[in-house]
C-alpha positions in Angstrom: 13.1 -8.2 21.5 9.6 -9.3 22.4 8.3 -12.1 20.4 4.8 -11.3 19.3 2.3 -13.9 18.6 -0.2 -13.8 15.7 -3.2 -11.7 16.6 -6.6 -13.3 16.1 -8.9 -11.5 13.6 -11.3 -9.8 16.1 -12.2 -6.4 17.3 -9.1 -6.1 19.4 -6.9 -7.0 16.4 -8.6 -4.4 14.3 -8.2 -1.7 16.9 -4.5 -2.6 17.4 -3.8 -2.5 13.7 -5.6 0.8 13.2 -3.8 2.5 16.1 -0.5 1.0 15.1 -1.0 2.3 11.6 -1.7 5.8 12.8 1.4 5.8 15.1 3.6 4.6 12.2 2.5 7.6 10.1 3.8 10.0 12.7 7.2 8.3 12.5 7.1 8.4 8.7 6.5 12.2 8.4 10.0 13.4 9.4 11.7 10.6 7.6 9.8 11.3 4.4 10.8 15.0 4.6 14.4 14.1 5.4 14.8 11.6 2.5 13.4 14.3 0.1 16.2 16.7 1.2 18.8 13.9 0.8 17.6 13.1 -2.8 17.3 16.8 -3.7 13.6 16.7 -4.6 10.4 18.5 -3.4 9.2 17.1 -0.1 5.8 16.3 -1.5 7.4 13.9 -4.0 8.7 11.8 -1.1 5.4 12.1 0.8 3.3 10.9 -2.2 5.8 8.2 -2.9 5.5 6.9 0.7 1.7 6.9 0.5 1.8 5.0 -2.9 4.3 2.4 -1.8 2.7 1.9 1.6 -0.7 1.1 0.1 0.5 -1.0 -2.9 3.0 -3.1 -0.9 0.2 -3.8 1.6 -1.8 -5.4 -1.2 0.9 -7.1 -3.2 3.7 -7.7 -0.6 4.5 -11.0 1.2 5.1 -9.7 4.7 2.0 -8.3 6.4 2.7 -5.4 8.9 6.0 -4.5 7.4 6.3 -0.8 6.5 7.7 0.2 3.1 8.3 3.7 2.0 10.9 6.1 0.7 14.2 5.3 2.4 17.4 7.1 3.2 19.6 4.3 1.9 18.0 4.7 -1.5 17.7 8.5 -1.4 21.5 8.9 -1.3 21.7 6.9 -4.5 19.4 9.3 -6.3 21.2 12.6 -5.5 23.7 12.5 -8.4 21.1 11.5 -11.0 18.7 14.3 -10.0 21.5 16.9 -9.8 23.0 16.0 -13.2 19.9 15.0 -15.3 16.8 16.4 -13.5 13.8 15.0 -11.8 12.2 13.4 -14.8 15.2 11.0 -15.0 14.5 10.0 -11.4 10.9 9.0 -12.3 12.2 6.9 -15.1 14.8 5.3 -12.9 12.1 4.5 -10.3 10.1 2.7 -12.9 13.1 0.7 -14.1 14.0 -0.1 -10.5 10.5 -1.6 -10.0 10.9 -3.7 -13.2 14.3 -5.1 -12.1 12.8 -6.0 -8.7 9.8 -7.7 -10.4 12.4 -9.8 -12.3 14.2 -10.6 -9.0 11.0 -11.9 -7.6 10.1 -13.8 -10.7 13.5 -15.6 -10.7 13.1 -16.3 -7.0 16.2 -14.5 -5.8 14.7 -14.2 -2.3 16.4 -17.5 -1.6 19.8 -15.8 -1.6 18.9 -14.4 1.8 19.7 -17.9 3.2 23.4 -17.0 2.7 23.2 -14.1 5.1 24.3 -15.3 8.6 22.8 -14.1 11.8 25.8 -12.0 12.7 25.3 -9.9 9.6 21.5 -9.5 10.2 22.3 -8.3 13.7 24.9 -5.9 12.3 22.3 -4.7 9.8 19.8 -3.9 12.5 22.3 -2.3 14.9 23.9 -0.1 12.1 20.4 1.1 11.1 19.7 2.0 14.7 22.9 4.0 14.9 22.2 5.7 11.5 18.7 6.6 12.5 20.0 8.1 15.8 22.7 10.1 14.1 20.2 11.3 11.5 18.2 13.0 14.3 21.1 15.1 15.6 20.9 17.7 12.8 17.5 18.8 14.2 19.3 20.1 17.3 21.1 22.8 15.4 20.2 26.3 16.6 17.6 24.9 18.9 16.9 26.1 22.5 16.9 24.0 25.7 13.2 23.5 25.1 14.1 21.0 22.5 15.8 18.8 25.0 13.0 19.2 27.5 10.4 18.1 25.0 12.4 15.1 23.9 12.8 14.0 27.5 9.0 14.5 28.0 8.2 12.5 24.9 10.4 9.6 26.1 8.9 9.8 29.6 5.4 9.5 28.3 6.3 6.7 25.9 7.7 4.6 28.8 5.2 5.5 31.4 1.9 5.1 29.5 2.2 1.2 29.1 2.3 0.9 32.9 -1.3 2.2 33.0 -2.9 1.2 29.7 -2.1 -0.5 26.4 -5.3 0.6 24.6 -3.5 3.3 22.7 0.2 3.1 21.5 2.3 5.2 23.8 4.3 7.0 21.0 1.0 8.2 19.6 -0.1 9.5 23.0 3.3 11.2 23.5 3.1 13.1 20.2 -0.5 14.2 20.9 0.4 15.4 24.4 3.6 17.2 23.3 1.8 18.9 20.4 -0.9 20.2 22.8 1.7 21.3 25.3 3.6 23.2 22.6 0.4 24.8 21.3 -0.5 26.3 24.6 3.0 27.4 25.5 3.4 31.1 25.1 6.3 32.2 22.9 7.3 28.7 21.9 9.9 28.8 19.2 10.6 25.1 18.5 10.8 23.8 15.0 7.6 22.2 13.7 6.7 20.0 10.7 5.3 23.1 9.0 8.7 24.8 9.3 10.3 22.0 7.3 7.9 21.7 4.4 4.8 23.3 2.9 2.3 20.5 2.8 0.5 21.2 -0.5 -2.7 19.4 -1.4 -2.4 18.8 -5.1 -3.0 15.2 -6.1 -0.2 13.4 -8.1 -1.5 12.5 -11.6 -0.5 9.6 -13.9 2.7 10.8 -15.5 5.0 9.3 -18.2 8.6 10.6 -17.6 9.4 13.4 -20.0 12.7 12.0 -21.3 14.0 10.7 -24.6 13.2 7.0 -25.0 16.6 6.0 -26.3 19.4 3.7 -25.5 21.5 6.6 -24.3 18.8 7.4 -21.7 18.7 3.7 -20.6 22.5 3.8 -20.0 22.0 7.0 -17.9 19.4 5.6 -15.6 20.4 1.9 -15.5 23.3 2.2 -13.0 21.1 4.1 -10.6 18.2 1.7 -11.0 20.4 -1.3 -10.5 21.9 0.2 -7.3 18.4 1.1 -6.1 17.0 -2.4 -6.8 19.9 -4.1 -5.0 19.8 -1.9 -2.0 16.0 -2.1 -1.8 16.3 -5.9 -2.1 18.9 -6.1 0.7 17.2 -3.7 3.1 13.7 -5.1 2.5 14.5 -8.8 2.9 16.8 -8.3 5.9 14.0 -6.3 7.6 11.6 -9.1 6.6 13.8 -11.7 8.3 13.9 -9.6 11.5 10.1 -9.1 11.5 9.5 -12.8 10.8 11.7 -13.5 13.8 9.8 -11.0 16.0 6.4 -12.4 15.1 7.5 -16.1 14.9 6.2 -16.4 11.4 7.6 -17.3 8.0 6.6 -15.2 4.9 7.5 -15.3 1.2 10.5 -13.2 0.3 9.9 -13.6 -3.4 6.4 -12.3 -3.1 7.6 -9.4 -1.0 10.2 -8.4 -3.6 7.7 -8.7 -6.4 5.3 -6.5 -4.4 8.0 -4.0 -4.0 8.6 -4.1 -7.8 4.9 -3.4 -8.4 4.9 -0.5 -5.9 8.0 1.1 -7.2 6.9 0.8 -10.9 3.5 2.3 -10.2 5.1 5.1 -8.0 7.4 6.1 -10.8 4.3 6.6 -13.1 2.8 9.1 -10.7 6.1 11.1 -10.4 7.6 9.4 -7.4 10.8 8.1 -6.0 11.7 4.5 -5.2 11.5 3.0 -1.7 11.8 -0.1 0.3 11.1 -1.6 3.8 12.1 0.5 6.8 13.3 -1.4 9.8 12.5 1.3 12.4 8.9 2.0 11.3 8.3 -1.7 10.7 9.4 -2.5 14.2 7.3 0.4 15.6 4.3 -0.9 13.7 4.6 -4.5 14.8 5.6 -3.6 18.4 2.3 -1.7 18.7 0.2 -4.7 17.3 0.3 -3.9 13.6 0.8 -7.4 12.3 -1.7 -7.5 9.4 -2.1 -5.7 6.1 -4.7 -3.5 7.7 -2.1 -1.6 9.7 -0.1 -0.5 6.6 -3.2 0.3 4.6 -4.3 2.5 7.4 -0.9 4.2 7.5 -1.2 5.0 3.8 -4.8 6.3 4.0 -4.2 8.3 7.2 -1.0 9.8 5.7 -3.2 10.9 2.7 -5.8 12.4 5.1 -3.1 14.2 7.1 -2.0 15.9 3.9 -5.4 16.8 2.5 -7.6 17.2 5.5 -5.4 17.7 8.6 -2.4 19.4 7.1 -2.7 22.4 9.4 -2.7 20.1 12.5 0.2 18.1 11.1 2.2 21.3 10.5 1.8 22.1 14.3 3.6 18.9 15.4 6.9 19.8 17.0 9.9 18.0 15.5 11.2 17.4 19.0 8.3 15.1 19.7 9.0 13.1 16.5 12.7 13.0 17.4 11.9 11.6 20.8 9.9 8.8 19.1 12.8 8.0 16.8 15.2 7.9 19.8 12.8 5.4 21.4 12.7 3.3 18.2 16.5 3.3 18.0 16.8 2.0 21.5 14.2 -0.7 20.9 15.5 -2.1 17.6 19.2 -2.1 18.8 20.1 -5.7 19.8 21.2 -5.0 23.4 21.0 -8.8 24.2 23.8 -9.3 21.7 26.1 -6.9 23.7 25.1 -8.5 27.0 26.0 -12.0 25.7 29.0 -10.9 23.7 31.4 -12.8 25.9 29.7 -16.1 25.0 29.8 -15.2 21.3 32.7 -16.6 19.1 35.2 -13.9 18.4 35.0 -14.4 14.7 31.2 -13.7 14.8 31.8 -10.5 16.8 34.5 -9.3 14.3 32.1 -9.9 11.4 29.3 -8.0 13.2 31.5 -5.0 14.2 33.1 -4.8 10.7 29.7 -4.9 9.0 28.5 -2.1 11.2 31.6 0.0 10.7 31.3 -0.4 6.9 27.7 0.6 6.9 28.4 3.7 9.0 31.4 4.7 6.9 29.6 4.2 3.5 26.0 4.9 4.5 25.3 2.0 2.1 23.6 -1.1 3.6 24.3 -3.2 0.5 28.0 -2.7 0.7 28.0 -3.5 4.5 26.0 -6.6 4.1 28.1 -7.8 1.1 31.3 -7.3 3.2 29.7 -9.2 6.1 28.7 -12.1 3.9 32.2 -12.3 2.3 33.8 -12.3 5.7 31.4 -15.1 6.8 32.3 -17.1 3.7 36.1 -16.7 4.4 35.5 -17.7 8.0 33.7 -20.8 6.9 36.4 -21.6 4.3 39.1 -21.2 7.1 37.2 -23.5 9.5 36.6 -26.1 6.7 40.2 -26.1 5.6 41.2 -29.1 7.6 42.4 -32.1 5.6 43.6 -35.3 7.3 45.9 -37.5 5.2 47.3 -40.8 6.5 48.9 -43.7 4.6 49.5 -47.4 5.0 50.6 -50.4 2.9 48.3 -53.0 1.4 50.7 -55.6 0.0 52.6 -53.8 -2.8 50.1 -50.9 -2.9 50.6 -47.7 -0.8 47.2 -46.3 0.2 46.6 -42.6 1.1 43.5 -42.1 3.2 42.1 -38.6 2.7 39.5 -37.3 5.1 37.9 -33.8 5.0 37.0 -31.1 2.6 39.1 -30.9 -0.6 38.9 -27.5 -2.3 41.1 -24.7 -3.4 42.3 -24.0 0.2 43.3 -27.6 1.0 44.4 -28.8 -2.4 48.0 -27.8 -1.8 48.0 -29.6 1.5 47.1 -32.9 -0.3 50.0 -32.4 -2.7 52.4 -32.0 0.1 51.3 -35.2 1.8 51.9 -37.4 -1.3 55.4 -38.9 -1.3 56.7 -39.1 -4.9 60.1 -40.7 -4.0 59.2 -43.8 -2.1 59.6 -47.4 -3.5 56.0 -48.2 -4.0 55.0 -49.3 -7.5 51.3 -48.9 -7.0 49.5 -46.0 -5.2 45.8 -45.8 -4.2 44.3 -42.5 -3.1 41.2 -43.2 -1.0 38.7 -40.3 -1.2 35.8 -42.2 0.3 35.9 -40.0 3.4 36.7 -36.8 1.5 34.5 -34.3 -0.4 35.8 -33.0 -3.6 34.3 -29.5 -4.0 35.8 -27.4 -6.9 37.9 -27.3 -10.0 41.0 -26.6 -8.0 40.6 -29.9 -6.2 40.1 -31.7 -9.5 43.2 -30.1 -10.9 45.2 -31.0 -7.8 44.2 -34.7 -8.1 45.0 -34.7 -11.9 48.5 -33.2 -11.1 49.2 -35.7 -8.4 48.2 -38.5 -10.7 50.4 -37.2 -13.5 53.4 -36.7 -11.2 53.1 -40.3 -9.8 52.8 -41.7 -13.3 55.9 -39.8 -14.3 57.7 -41.6 -11.5 56.8 -44.9 -12.9 53.9 -45.7 -10.5 50.4 -47.0 -11.2 47.7 -44.8 -9.7 44.1 -45.5 -8.8 41.5 -43.5 -7.0 39.0 -45.0 -4.6 35.7 -43.3 -3.8 35.9 -40.6 -6.5 
């Protein structure tokens, strides 16, 4: 991926951020509609939620240029709650999700991302690229060959325009051109944005969820809210790590998760659904120069204008053009360099990456995939660390065992096996000056060894512990 440098605050920077923000909106439109269908809610709920989250996270978040909105990974967690209890319970769950995330930020849980290794971050990005690609395929159902031609044309424009100019983002140019072409084609029958949803223009008003304020209600929404908060935390901070890497910057993860908490809480109070950072749209935004808060504020404002002022024009955009943009984004965010260098990558790292991707694809749950990846990395580290060297010599009447390495639950049994309880020594010294005693299992092993030696009539002392 291209490393982008910080853009100086000048006219060029403003232009780049404004154009990037507009381009990002066009990628958000089909996603917002699709996520509404997944959650089982009116598409306008997802659209207004995206606008609300975009603008609020731009103000309160910690990662400028990162795009947060409604997300598929969170929408799938809402389906059962909406189906079983109704939409008002979803609004309450969104508010509670935001409160939980505010607490996560207040307790500085962003530091937990340090425990996510690079192989898992790579798997996260690659699995999202695959999921986004697969999510576009349902748009091909019952479509004519014109769909394929328009997607090919969109991709052709996206890759050709940068060879001539970089003034306007090529995905934006591609969508405009394809919309004009489709408008002037006689008898065109491709699916458009207007076919997927009726873009109404009623403003969302402050809204307190119409539910009983009881403990029973809390137990109904708490499992969904916890799941949403955790998935949002994982997807947001992993995306933030990737965008930090792209821009060669370091931003506050605790501030970002607090900002997400504020955005989700407020969105719940206008009758919205929870969201988090989106890696595809974030990459598209940053790739086109949207590295400041201006880009995401522009996205939110322009999205609002599209709905209230230009809804007729937005309804004319062919879905094929938007699918072409998403295919381009999938290709760009997938870590092809990892595949090209896979022969030089330790096999254990490859296994962790592939396993994480497969788990995410099988469950459609990023949090589960990342958790499995982190657990596998911990087991790998434990295995590599489970090397304990034990030698012995005589020091007069004392037999000395020299222990070198990491002493924890994996290696504790190894130490026990190395201690000879039947020799003729009267005094035993266990030298731990070159060892590190990590956990309770190691302490218990040392206590057991000491007790066994004493039972054999030997005097025991420990050195370096």
